[in-house]
C-alpha positions as CSV (number, residue, x, y, z in Angstrom):
1,M,-106.2,13.0,-14.6
2,G,-106.4,9.2,-14.7
3,M,-104.2,6.7,-16.6
4,E,-104.5,4.6,-19.7
5,S,-104.6,0.8,-19.9
6,L,-101.4,-1.2,-19.6
7,N,-101.9,-2.2,-23.2
8,Q,-100.9,1.3,-24.1
9,L,-97.6,1.0,-22.1
10,Y,-96.5,-2.5,-23.1
11,K,-96.6,-2.5,-26.9
12,I,-95.2,-5.2,-29.2
13,G,-93.4,-3.8,-32.3
14,R,-90.2,-3.3,-34.2
15,G,-87.4,-1.1,-33.0
16,P,-85.2,0.8,-32.8
17,S,-87.2,3.7,-31.3
18,S,-90.8,3.9,-30.0
19,S,-90.9,7.7,-30.4
20,H,-89.0,7.8,-33.8
21,T,-90.4,4.8,-35.5
22,M,-93.4,3.3,-33.8
23,G,-95.1,6.7,-33.1
24,P,-94.6,8.1,-36.6
25,E,-95.8,4.7,-38.1
26,K,-99.0,4.9,-36.1
27,A,-99.6,8.5,-37.1
28,C,-99.1,7.7,-40.7
29,V,-101.5,4.8,-40.6
30,I,-104.2,7.1,-39.1
31,F,-103.5,9.9,-41.5
32,K,-103.5,7.6,-44.6
33,D,-106.9,6.2,-43.6
34,R,-108.3,9.7,-43.3
35,Y,-107.3,10.7,-46.9
36,P,-107.6,7.6,-49.1
37,Q,-108.0,9.9,-52.1
38,A,-104.5,11.4,-51.7
39,D,-102.0,10.8,-54.5
40,A,-99.1,12.2,-52.6
41,F,-98.0,12.9,-49.0
42,K,-95.5,15.2,-47.4
43,A,-94.0,14.8,-43.9
44,V,-92.0,17.5,-42.1
45,L,-90.0,16.4,-39.0
46,Y,-89.0,18.8,-36.3
47,G,-86.9,18.8,-33.1
48,S,-85.5,15.4,-32.1
49,L,-87.3,13.7,-34.9
50,A,-85.4,15.9,-37.4
51,K,-82.0,15.7,-35.6
52,T,-81.9,12.0,-35.0
53,G,-84.5,10.8,-37.5
54,K,-81.9,9.5,-40.0
55,G,-80.2,7.4,-37.4
56,H,-83.5,6.0,-36.2
57,G,-84.9,5.4,-39.7
58,T,-87.9,7.7,-39.2
59,D,-88.0,8.7,-42.9
60,S,-87.9,5.1,-43.9
61,V,-90.8,4.0,-41.7
62,I,-92.9,6.9,-42.9
63,C,-92.4,6.2,-46.5
64,R,-92.9,2.4,-46.0
65,T,-96.1,3.0,-44.1
66,L,-97.6,5.4,-46.7
67,T,-96.6,3.3,-49.7
68,P,-97.7,2.9,-52.5
69,T,-98.5,6.6,-52.3
70,P,-95.3,8.6,-52.6
71,C,-94.2,10.7,-49.7
72,E,-91.6,13.5,-49.4
73,V,-89.9,13.7,-46.0
74,T,-88.2,16.9,-44.9
75,F,-85.9,17.2,-41.8
76,D,-86.4,20.8,-40.4
77,T,-83.8,21.5,-37.8
78,A,-84.3,25.3,-37.9
79,V,-87.6,25.5,-36.0
80,T,-87.0,25.5,-32.3
81,E,-90.3,26.7,-30.7
82,L,-92.2,23.5,-30.6
83,P,-95.1,22.2,-28.4
84,H,-93.1,18.9,-28.0
85,P,-89.6,17.9,-29.0
86,N,-90.9,15.1,-31.2
87,T,-93.2,17.1,-33.5
88,M,-94.1,16.2,-37.1
89,E,-96.5,17.6,-39.7
90,L,-98.3,15.5,-42.3
91,F,-99.8,16.9,-45.5
92,A,-102.1,15.0,-47.9
93,L,-102.1,16.2,-51.5
94,C,-104.3,15.5,-54.5
95,G,-103.5,16.9,-57.9
96,G,-100.9,19.1,-56.3
97,E,-103.4,20.7,-53.9
98,E,-103.4,20.3,-50.1
99,I,-106.5,18.4,-49.0
100,G,-105.4,17.5,-45.4
101,H,-103.0,18.5,-42.7
102,A,-102.2,17.3,-39.2
103,R,-99.6,18.2,-36.5
104,V,-98.6,15.1,-34.5
105,F,-96.6,14.7,-31.3
106,S,-94.8,11.4,-30.6
107,V,-94.7,11.6,-26.9
108,G,-92.8,8.4,-26.0
109,G,-93.5,4.6,-25.9
110,G,-95.1,4.7,-29.3
111,R,-97.9,6.9,-28.0
112,I,-99.0,9.8,-30.2
113,E,-101.2,12.9,-29.9
114,F,-102.8,14.7,-32.8
115,E,-103.0,18.4,-32.0
116,N,-106.5,19.6,-31.3
117,D,-107.9,16.2,-32.1
118,P,-109.1,14.2,-29.0
119,A,-110.5,11.5,-31.2
120,V,-107.2,9.7,-31.3
121,K,-106.5,9.9,-27.6
122,E,-106.6,6.7,-25.7
123,P,-109.4,6.4,-23.0
124,V,-108.6,6.8,-19.3
125,V,-109.0,3.5,-17.6
126,Y,-107.5,4.1,-14.1
127,E,-109.2,6.9,-12.1
128,L,-106.3,7.0,-9.6
129,S,-103.0,8.5,-10.9
130,T,-100.7,8.8,-7.9
131,F,-99.0,6.0,-6.0
132,K,-100.2,7.4,-2.7
133,D,-103.8,7.0,-3.8
134,I,-103.3,3.6,-5.4
135,A,-101.5,2.3,-2.3
136,A,-104.2,3.6,0.0
137,Y,-106.9,1.9,-2.1
138,C,-105.0,-1.4,-2.1
139,R,-104.5,-1.2,1.7
140,K,-108.2,-0.4,2.3
141,H,-109.3,-3.4,0.2
142,R,-106.5,-5.7,1.2
143,M,-105.1,-6.2,-2.3
144,R,-101.8,-6.2,-4.1
145,L,-101.0,-4.1,-7.1
146,W,-101.7,-6.9,-9.6
147,Q,-105.2,-7.4,-8.0
148,Y,-105.8,-3.7,-8.4
149,V,-104.9,-4.0,-12.1
150,E,-107.3,-6.9,-12.5
151,E,-110.1,-5.0,-10.8
152,V,-109.7,-2.0,-13.1
153,E,-108.9,-3.7,-16.4
154,G,-110.7,-7.0,-16.0
155,R,-109.4,-10.5,-16.3
156,E,-108.7,-10.1,-20.0
157,I,-105.6,-8.1,-19.1
158,W,-103.9,-11.3,-18.3
159,E,-104.2,-12.7,-21.8
160,Y,-102.7,-9.5,-23.2
161,L,-99.8,-9.6,-20.6
162,Q,-99.2,-13.2,-21.5
163,T,-98.7,-12.2,-25.1
164,V,-96.3,-9.4,-23.9
165,W,-94.3,-11.8,-21.7
166,N,-94.0,-14.3,-24.5
167,A,-92.7,-11.6,-26.8
168,M,-90.2,-10.5,-24.2
169,K,-88.9,-14.1,-23.8
170,A,-88.8,-14.6,-27.5
171,A,-86.7,-11.4,-27.9
172,I,-84.2,-12.8,-25.4
173,D,-84.0,-16.2,-27.1
174,R,-83.4,-14.6,-30.5
175,G,-80.9,-12.2,-29.1
176,L,-78.8,-14.9,-27.5
177,E,-78.7,-16.8,-30.8
178,D,-77.8,-13.7,-32.9
179,E,-74.4,-12.7,-34.0
180,G,-72.7,-10.2,-36.3
181,V,-72.6,-6.4,-36.4
182,L,-75.5,-4.0,-35.7
183,P,-76.8,-1.9,-38.6
184,G,-76.2,1.8,-38.8
185,G,-72.5,2.2,-39.6
186,L,-71.0,2.3,-36.1
187,G,-69.6,-1.2,-36.4
188,V,-71.0,-2.3,-33.0
189,Q,-70.6,-6.0,-32.5
190,K,-73.5,-8.0,-31.0
191,K,-72.4,-9.2,-27.5
192,A,-75.3,-11.0,-25.9
193,Q,-74.3,-14.5,-27.0
194,Y,-70.7,-13.8,-26.0
195,L,-71.7,-12.6,-22.5
196,Y,-74.0,-15.6,-22.0
197,N,-71.4,-18.2,-23.0
198,M,-68.3,-16.8,-21.2
199,Q,-68.8,-18.8,-18.1
200,H,-65.6,-19.5,-16.0
201,V,-65.1,-22.6,-13.8
202,D,-64.5,-20.6,-10.7
203,E,-67.2,-18.1,-11.3
204,S,-69.0,-16.9,-8.2
205,A,-72.8,-17.0,-7.9
206,E,-72.9,-13.2,-7.8
207,T,-70.8,-12.9,-10.9
208,R,-72.9,-15.4,-12.8
209,E,-76.0,-13.5,-11.9
210,N,-74.6,-10.2,-13.2
211,R,-73.3,-11.9,-16.4
212,E,-76.6,-13.6,-17.2
213,V,-78.8,-10.7,-16.4
214,C,-76.6,-8.5,-18.6
215,S,-76.7,-11.0,-21.4
216,Y,-80.5,-11.0,-21.4
217,A,-80.5,-7.2,-21.4
218,F,-78.0,-7.1,-24.3
219,A,-80.1,-9.7,-26.2
220,V,-83.3,-7.6,-26.2
221,S,-81.5,-4.3,-26.7
222,E,-79.6,-5.7,-29.7
223,Q,-82.8,-7.1,-31.2
224,N,-84.2,-3.6,-30.8
225,A,-81.2,-1.9,-32.5
226,S,-81.5,-4.5,-35.3
227,G,-85.1,-3.4,-36.0
228,E,-86.6,-6.7,-34.7
229,S,-89.7,-7.2,-32.6
230,I,-89.5,-6.2,-28.9
231,V,-91.9,-4.9,-26.2
232,T,-91.8,-1.2,-25.1
233,A,-91.1,-1.3,-21.4
234,P,-91.7,1.6,-21.4
235,T,-89.9,2.5,-24.6
236,C,-87.9,0.7,-27.3
237,G,-84.6,2.2,-26.1
238,A,-85.2,0.9,-22.6
239,C,-86.8,-2.4,-23.6
240,G,-84.1,-4.7,-22.2
241,V,-84.3,-3.9,-18.5
242,L,-87.5,-5.4,-17.3
243,P,-87.3,-8.7,-19.4
244,A,-83.8,-9.3,-18.2
245,V,-84.6,-9.0,-14.6
246,L,-87.7,-11.1,-14.7
247,Y,-86.4,-13.8,-17.0
248,Y,-83.4,-14.4,-14.8
249,Q,-85.6,-14.8,-11.7
250,Q,-88.0,-17.2,-13.4
251,L,-85.2,-19.4,-14.6
252,K,-83.5,-19.3,-11.2
253,H,-86.5,-19.8,-9.0
254,G,-89.1,-21.4,-11.2
255,Y,-91.8,-18.8,-10.8
256,T,-95.1,-19.6,-12.6
257,E,-96.4,-17.8,-15.6
258,A,-99.1,-16.3,-13.5
259,Q,-96.6,-14.9,-11.1
260,M,-94.6,-13.3,-13.9
261,L,-97.8,-11.6,-15.2
262,H,-98.5,-10.3,-11.8
263,A,-95.0,-8.8,-11.7
264,L,-95.6,-7.2,-15.2
265,A,-98.8,-5.7,-13.9
266,A,-97.0,-4.2,-10.8
267,G,-94.2,-2.8,-13.0
268,G,-96.8,-1.5,-15.4
269,I,-98.5,0.6,-12.7
270,I,-95.1,2.4,-12.1
271,G,-94.5,2.9,-15.8
272,N,-98.0,4.3,-16.1
273,L,-97.5,6.7,-13.2
274,I,-94.4,8.1,-14.7
275,K,-95.9,8.4,-18.2
276,T,-98.9,10.2,-16.8
277,N,-97.2,12.5,-14.3
278,A,-93.8,13.1,-15.9
279,S,-92.6,11.6,-19.2
280,I,-91.1,8.5,-20.8
281,S,-89.7,10.5,-23.8
282,G,-86.0,10.8,-24.1
283,A,-86.5,13.9,-26.3
284,E,-88.6,15.5,-23.6
285,C,-86.8,14.6,-20.3
286,G,-83.6,12.8,-21.2
287,C,-82.7,9.2,-20.7
288,Q,-83.8,9.3,-17.1
289,A,-87.3,9.2,-18.6
290,E,-86.6,6.0,-20.5
291,I,-83.9,3.9,-18.7
292,G,-84.8,5.4,-15.3
293,T,-88.4,4.5,-15.8
294,A,-87.5,1.0,-17.0
295,C,-85.4,0.5,-13.9
296,A,-88.2,1.6,-11.6
297,M,-90.6,-0.7,-13.4
298,A,-88.2,-3.6,-13.1
299,A,-87.7,-2.9,-9.4
300,A,-91.4,-2.8,-8.7
301,A,-92.0,-5.9,-10.7
302,L,-89.2,-7.8,-8.8
303,G,-90.6,-6.5,-5.5
304,E,-94.0,-8.0,-6.5
305,L,-92.4,-11.3,-7.5
306,F,-90.7,-11.5,-4.1
307,G,-94.0,-10.7,-2.4
308,L,-92.7,-7.5,-0.7
309,H,-94.9,-5.2,1.2
310,M,-96.3,-2.2,-0.7
311,D,-94.0,0.2,1.1
312,K,-91.0,-1.8,0.0
313,I,-92.2,-1.9,-3.6
314,E,-92.6,1.9,-3.6
315,Y,-89.2,2.4,-2.0
316,A,-87.5,0.1,-4.6
317,A,-89.1,2.0,-7.5
318,E,-88.2,5.3,-5.8
319,I,-84.5,4.3,-5.4
320,A,-84.4,3.2,-9.0
321,I,-85.7,6.4,-10.5
322,E,-84.0,8.7,-8.0
323,H,-80.6,7.5,-8.9
324,H,-81.1,8.0,-12.6
325,L,-82.1,11.7,-12.2
326,G,-80.4,13.9,-14.7
327,L,-79.3,11.1,-17.0
328,T,-78.8,12.5,-20.5
329,C,-80.0,11.1,-23.8
330,D,-77.0,11.5,-26.1
331,P,-76.8,8.5,-28.5
332,I,-73.9,8.5,-30.9
333,G,-75.1,9.0,-34.5
334,G,-78.7,9.1,-33.3
335,L,-78.6,5.3,-33.1
336,V,-80.0,3.3,-30.1
337,Q,-76.7,1.6,-29.6
338,I,-74.0,3.6,-27.7
339,P,-74.6,4.1,-24.8
340,C,-78.1,2.7,-24.9
341,I,-77.5,-1.0,-24.9
342,E,-75.0,-1.0,-22.0
343,R,-77.4,1.2,-20.1
344,N,-80.1,-1.4,-20.3
345,A,-77.7,-3.9,-18.6
346,V,-76.5,-1.5,-15.9
347,A,-80.1,-0.5,-15.1
348,A,-81.2,-4.2,-14.8
349,M,-78.5,-4.8,-12.2
350,R,-79.4,-1.5,-10.5
351,A,-83.1,-2.6,-10.3
352,I,-82.0,-5.8,-8.4
353,N,-79.9,-3.7,-6.1
354,A,-82.7,-1.3,-5.5
355,V,-85.0,-4.1,-4.3
356,S,-82.3,-5.5,-2.0
357,L,-81.7,-2.0,-0.4
358,A,-85.5,-1.3,-0.1
359,S,-86.0,-4.6,1.7
360,F,-83.5,-3.5,4.3
361,L,-84.4,0.2,4.7
362,S,-88.0,0.9,3.7
363,T,-88.9,2.2,7.2
364,T,-86.2,4.9,7.0
365,R,-87.2,6.7,3.8
366,K,-88.2,10.4,3.8
367,I,-89.6,11.0,0.3
368,S,-92.3,9.4,-1.8
369,L,-92.3,7.8,-5.3
370,D,-94.7,10.5,-6.3
371,D,-92.2,13.2,-5.2
372,V,-89.4,11.6,-7.2
373,I,-91.6,11.4,-10.3
374,V,-92.4,15.1,-10.2
375,T,-88.7,15.8,-9.6
376,M,-87.8,13.8,-12.6
377,K,-90.1,15.9,-14.8
378,R,-88.7,19.1,-13.5
379,T,-85.1,17.8,-13.9
380,G,-85.9,16.8,-17.5
381,R,-87.1,20.2,-18.4
382,D,-84.0,21.7,-17.0
383,I,-81.6,19.5,-19.0
384,A,-80.1,21.4,-21.9
385,A,-81.7,20.5,-25.2
386,A,-78.4,19.2,-26.5
387,Y,-78.6,16.4,-23.9
388,R,-82.2,15.3,-24.8
389,E,-82.0,13.0,-27.8
390,T,-80.6,15.5,-30.3
391,S,-77.2,14.0,-30.9
392,E,-75.7,17.4,-30.3
393,G,-73.9,17.0,-27.0
394,G,-72.2,14.6,-24.6
395,L,-71.3,11.2,-25.9
396,A,-72.8,12.1,-29.3
397,K,-69.9,14.4,-29.9
398,I,-67.5,11.5,-30.0
399,E,-66.5,10.5,-33.6
400,I,-66.3,6.8,-34.3
């Protein structure tokens, strides 16, 4: 099967949704280039794109991308038999006649697939696509995960990951300075700055760690909800977990930039495994696919930063994803705000706890990370459609 480059997992772009804004934007850029003679476009959104597209601003990003050519966007919630929950159709018109058509799937993390069109598929870079095989290869050649990434992708991957890490830190810094109310109509107050500044004189070290990690997660997630620039890790909705965990550790322990990039590489391998063998799409597998994956990536990255053995890194990632199994995706109003922002903070703390537990108990585990990834995919397919990013069930039923 193989896996794509990490530059297809970590993507710098504007929020609030990798599948609802970044994916459709990319699809429209490609489609517009194919039909430069078009004098009008039509876009039809289905599934989750139709049901939560307004809240995510999908129609706005489509029209903005296709401008100055006019585009009519239709939200079709009636069609239910779809190849993927995030399906859209694009039509190019000239003089009122259809001159082009494409069906596109936004499969998570800003990644798209054109139906029956392999030309837009990203190339496979990693031949190995299970943790078992990657770990065996690393043991055989006495290398760590980041060294495996360098061997496969070349040293140029570090320049890209440095850009990614800079963007993550910038999002935290902007978020900590930001104030006011998030857009969208729910009246959600930005809390990152408040969390960061609410230090008490008698605050314990553990409480301070929780508060600061949460403030960083809130900072990035609030930037995402505001439509500002963030990094998919692995998605926009889960973009705050990994930066929060790593940024806190760098400030606390003074890790070098090279060490941070090695951690990003290790976390990226986990994200790639889940993207390849399961899903990182909330519409396809629920929030376990987004926030659960982010937590597993953060746990593996932190394990690498701490220099843990391969078995402990695997166990930490396994714990992280295992204890998000079944998590629903039910954002209120289709906005990436409630419960999404808090979930980023909770998952960041859970990633830290997963590494601590794995460092104690790695010799006692009975199941593998690969097993849990397959289980997550099965669980996601079993979750009722109302709980997979449709704003039709769960918390989304609450009126605010």
